[in-house]
N, C-alpha and C positions, 0 to 999 in steps of 0.2 A: 779490694774487699773481696773475700772468698766466700764461696757457697758450695754446698753439698749436692750433686746431682747424681742419680742411680742410672747408671748405664749397663744393661744386661744384668741386672740384680748386684753390680759391684758399685760401691760408693765411691764417686771420683770428685776430687776437689779441683775446681777449675775457677779461673779469675774473671771477674767482671769488669769490663773496660770503663773507666771513668770519663764522662763526657769532656770534650776538650773545648767545647763552645757552648753558647745558648743564644736563642733567638728571644728578643723581647718585642712584644706587639705593642705597636703604637696606633694613634688614630689616623696617621698619616702612612704607615707602612710598617717596618719591622727594624729592629737593630740586631746585627751578628756582632757577638763580642766573645773574646777569649775568656776562659775561666783557668787557663793554666798560669801558674805563678812564673814570674819573670826568671830568666835564665841566670847563669852565673856572670856573664859580663854585664848584665844590667843591675845586678846587685852590687858588684863591684864598682861600678859608676856611681850608684846612689851612695855607697860608703865613702868613695873619694870626694864626692861632692860635698857630703856633711863634713869630712874632715878639713877640706879646704875652706869652706865657709867658715867653720869655727876657727879656724887659724888665723884668717883675715880679720874676723872680729877681734880676736884677743890682740892681734898686731895693732889694729886702729886704736884700741882702747890704751895700749902701752904707749902710743905716740903722746898721749895726754896726761898720763898718770905717773909716768916714770919720773923718780927723783931727778931734778935738774933739768926738767922739761922747760922749754923757753916759750913764751907766748907772744912776743913782740917781734917787729921787725920782719925782716925777710924769713925767718924759721917759721913764724905763724903761717905765712903764705904758703910755704912748702907743705907743712903739716896739713893744712886744710886741702891741698891739692892730693896729697897722699890718702886723706881720710876719704875723699870722694871716691878716688880710684880702688881703693880697699873695699869700701861699702858697696860699690857698684858689682864689683866681683862676687862679693860674699852674698848679694841677693840674687845674682844669677846662679851661684853653686846651690843655695838652698831652693830655687825654683826648679831646678833640674831634678831634686830629689822628690818634687810633688808629682812629676809626670809619670803615668803608667807606662809600664813596658811594651804593651801592645795597644795599637788603636782599635777602635770599634768602627763598624761599618753601618752607616744608616741608608736603608733603601727606601726612599721617598717616593711613594707611587703617585702621589699628587702633583709633584714638580717634575716626575721622571729623571731623577738623578741618583747617584750613589756617591755619598759623602763619606770620605774618610776622617775621623775625628779622634784627637788625643785627649782623653778626659782625665782631669787631675782627681786625687782622692778627695778634694773638698768639694768636687762635682762640676767645676768649671770645664768648658770645653774649648779646645783649639782646633779650627777646621785646618787639616792637613791638604785635602784634595778634594775635587767634587767633579764628576764626571757623568754626562748625560747618557741615559739609557742608549740613545742612538749611536753613541761611539763605542759601546761595548761590542766586540767582535764575537766572543764567545766565552763560554763558561766550562773550564776544564778541571779534572782531578789529576794530579801529577805527584810525583815522589817529592818529599820534603828535603830540600838541600842541607837543612840544617839537623835533620834526623834521619838516618839511613831506612829505619823502618815505620816512618810516618808518612802521613799523605797531606795534601794541602790543596784547597779550593781556590782556583785562580780564575780572575778576570782579565782577558786579553782586550786591549785597547786597540781599535781599528788605526791604522796608518802610524802606530807607533810601537816601540819595543817595549813600552812600560806595561807592567803587570800589577794588578791589586790582588794581594794574597789576603783572602777572606776569612779563612777558618782552616784549623787543622783538626784531624780526628779519624776516626775509622771510615773505612770505605762505605758502609751501610749509612752512616750519619752523614758524611759528604754528598752522597748520592742523592738523599732525599733532600738536602738542602739546594743542590745543584738543580733538581728538577724543579723546585718552587723559584728560584730564581729565574731560570730560563723561561718559565711561564709568565713571570711577572714582566721581564724584559719584552716578550714579544707582545703581550697584551695587558699592560698595566690596567686598563679601563675596565677589565673583568675583576682584577684584585681589589681595586678601589672601593667599587660597590660593596663586595664581600665584607671589607672591614667596616663599612657603614652598617651593613646588616648585622654584623657581630656587636656593634656599639648599641644599635637599637634594640636588640634583643636583651642585651644586660640590662638597658633601662626599662624595658618592659617587666622584665623579673623583678626589678627593685620597686616598680611601682605597685606591682601586686602584692609584693610582700607588705608594704605600706598600708595597702587597703585591708589586708587581712588583720595588721596590728590594729588599724582604727577600729573594725568591726568587733 
């Protein structure tokens, strides 16, 4: 999106960067998720999965409805086996198309852990990994290897070369998220009561609104 700004009396058109991630607040902490659409390899994988799944379904149907199909003896056993195999792979292909291209990261202040979750379009979630706050060594911002001009926020795990890429975005947005995560990792006992007070405040406002309506 472009906006107009006036610099020294001269109108200048500049671009406003779209947020690459969002933070959803919960009663136990918060969730960091990407809002960037899947890249080309992911879209290609989904398209190929749909194609393969559909092809396998058609092949399974053809085993039983083609003219001259036999339903007795050894041929029936062979067709039953092929049907089971084809249907299993077809279900796997269609399942792959329901997976989102990027995981979400749940910062649970109550359990003191970070969870990497892959959420399907239907809402179901699959746990990919879980790391305790105590095992997180540092929170850094580095260049995105997949994007020469991009930045990514990374959690380094103590005693391991494993890293959790939490979010991509601008330096300003990532620095704010980095500051919040570092504070919660060091002292989640402060962040948890803060969440409770926010929920209590919302509840008090709702109760006051109901009293005004009753009056």
